[in-house]
Steps between C-alpha positions, in 0.01 A plus 500: 500500500797282432432289812133452408593378154757254630249346741248457226758344277595254779140381545451445128821300486395241768517139363167309434401222751468138367229235580711356777537837671127551467427164663750577776334832548154331506599267789650768721307527815308807403128541565436668163627183324292230684208485253733451212675216677176314573388536139831371360498196732144413412582523131795255551289247688219526246740418222651207692160342570394556140798300382439219750123488426563497127740211542248305704226554242733388227594184687136420579407535131794312359579228758384155390550376855262750653250426224513130568460548875197715439355241260558228762334711772204575272457136418506407867238758593262379229531146630284576801208254536157542653419333832308174479241457774251229592119543496516660844783735422784312657836547327616196295772669304662846526812699405770605746783743426842347475842624392726345235869568429613594149829596348622728216799298373638798296540701819665230715874563502636186675265219412694222688487709820128562443437126459700419820320760703152418378534122539623563858175668602276301264653150531232329289626684193696298247838677470564380145154601381533841667844558347357416155215749556733777610738425212247592234458842345136524599378802685274306734503148653328351802729381777233357736125538507295557816763546773437550869541845669811369678654388174417839345683679787804275463519554123454874552793513743725348239475830304570337161455755223261369234295290746159616597149399617158493343171448673294205376164332566507149634191284492406354840244235590433538871303176530774282357349190337139610539339521157840453327353331190239774466740794550789361304813719548698790355872481410780727619397764240149492649353346185220249552609143414199290592149508648314823570831691485536408136132577436543851645785566253285377213235761591730788398746545786794394291387725216518798736841384618621470145384852423712627784225636717617558858247310708505438871299232676289777659387610150364152424166369616530176704391182328234329715480122468208271575730306742411511873832485683341343812345218296818461303705439817242251631480309171876474477529382860246224452661386175838485666355275770322283243804465282708387798237265638435318173861522381397652169747615237311825464161655574295796402170671575279786396185673621272681252192723554241342274309829450791716393765253384748659749782274610505559874799280568743291297791288627730258321757310696798487491508878455770766526576835661472773238749712696757239402348316207802283428279193554222619270666341197501149655267270308304401812419871581253550221154640568305172480165678501574705180796348331470125576263295283359182653231238447257609768353159564146455636450875568429511128192285562325813621541646148369186334201485727422865431531437126265203517237681704520825302454318171153382595592142400534412870334622813570470869296173512657336197663160557821359365613139487811433701448133562806408297800659334453711188691340211637689200711294267776342709447752783269456797397785727426400857416664834752542786220430748271286292133472597400254225153656466298757319568849641307829497688817400560605862623146580738505201643821648540394864632153407731671242399246240725507191251273319196719569688821416636355172145395400387860555769631267421238234137611516613855409743386230857595410424832333254607764754414769769705333266793448399494867858489626598775257209717634620433852851629410678163535642462147682833461756690706349697781618860500525692823714791617780254579722460191557134597198308377534151353345357185287186566609169346217388279498167314593558127251235402187500711278201458243323715761338724644850572153628586446206737829551692495883498151475650654376826818710481758301303643587157465884523746705700405851605634773731322462842390859481300408183324223689440733795337755270275234349382376839427860600262512198338173600388631841453880462186473281678401178709813427858445376717779648866529407714494814682822597780594734378859523234622740163548329134488584229275364359756252843535338544124488166439324578746220722240338332184648312246293198292588600142432251298703134516595443610860318169560814311396704706742267408787530136413877527511492672839271223619719207394815670630336550837366141495856377434610666826194421714436138397727248674565332163622830348872556442484862629393409852854565632457869420147531645585731785208544737312826473624601157271300267787400268469325167775351295655244266820298523726410210784250474702462180797272438793709389641447150867401530690450170180475304338240732263522793676422826322269744673642809522878430176692535398855440211579731254787496210625706248764399272640769218759501402714804219516588337245268152652507616847388868466411721794556842337467648202322812326636757296312771288657746286300771261623773360290607140592356489853593185692293255710572583858378387840126527514439477123497117501739477210307738277637813330185606316348848530245417771782416733727806443372785280153472658591535864758772422224698327278446806769647725534799265128564497469480879778756537429752229119499479463756783765716334295491182188613677335157503423425864389149606131412494406233745146476372483363145325725244138417433426400141853559366417330166129555433501378143670177594244442773210559260652254249548238773873465422680204656613594850243778565288271718 
């Protein structure tokens, strides 16, 4: 009994085990303790990762740097742009993914070392500028935009804390100079600066970007232009040849569908490469078709003739006295190729008589003349999708002398595209259609079109323009390519230099219609200060330069436009003119 009690007392007196002894006991290699060990270890890891995760969340929510990087990335993504394609679906402008290098100055420990390393692998960086950037307290700065994959790999190998990469969209124009003045270009931030690129932004793209929507190019519908890339290349090539041959300061050309107002091709030389638009700001690189304003010379006589015939005061058989100069005060208007006889309306046109044309305008009167030109869109700024559209230069005081000179293309300066639009109306049945650089059909074009001439007047204009090309006396004979039934009108204007007309610096124009019996396209070629060269016999007027260049263009692009040659002339192309017995029909 005594032994039993002493054993019991000994057990009750054993010391209590602490936490350390419990943990030691837990990790003894005993099978019955394994589940406890696993649970304890899992609990420790869960706690550790909770602490790390909480810290990361805290940093993400409170770090200005991370926030700025996210904002920069978001801004970049929203700067994606839609593809621009030609009327046949060929890519004219698209986005490609690039990488740019940025820095977080607050996280760069040794800024001098960072500058030294970065300028070693990116030698075009300015070390002083980079040091100033990294010396700020900003959370985000660009180091270099749009680097190559090799440069990215080299910067990555440097392992500089606080230097990273962001993907960006770079605008690329795979056809280089082709349609440069129509496309315009986008800057390094992928914002449209000129041309259709700027127009796209004005239609809401920049509003989406500003709202922070993440847009990729794949989410945006391509913008389809009216431009035909094949015709664009051919037009540019022929203008380059013409500019070199006639030693012109500049040249430009455009082709418009007279039924839809679509601009199928537009070139202005010298031009620029929108991939590297450093030359775009040079004064001689302007879009002369839209932005330049010029006195269009005798091509304006087509408008005066249409005005006279449409008024009812003149008809195709009317005669005008061109036997001597037309005097007005101390001024006398004469003809370049004087005939010194009475001329019919078609003869006035093919001989390009200033006297006869001025008499037509005087017969209509000053106010009637102004009203007609206003109706034809020549006195106000033409608005198209391109942001760059010039205001015409209109005389502040318009009297009879102004009407006389403007009648034959002197004293009123307009954008060539305005004149092209008006000629389109003269020959398409009398409908004025605003030009467009977007693809559209005839039904859409006529929704906003305006009837400005009688169809009979339009036939008369087609007739005299064809006569000017087919008659040996006509000034458009140099563009009368066999098989294409071309019509046209030349124009030569003396340039205004320091407020005076220059006698040796011309601005020449040529307007052609194809085919003349049922016009589908109207062509315009302009040449700035062409020179007399071998074969022009000392002349630098439009019939010797702009005319033949337009003929070469027509011969090359007509098949591309779906106008094949016809070696049999059309029967009765101008039935009304034949019935009226117009001069030249017999």
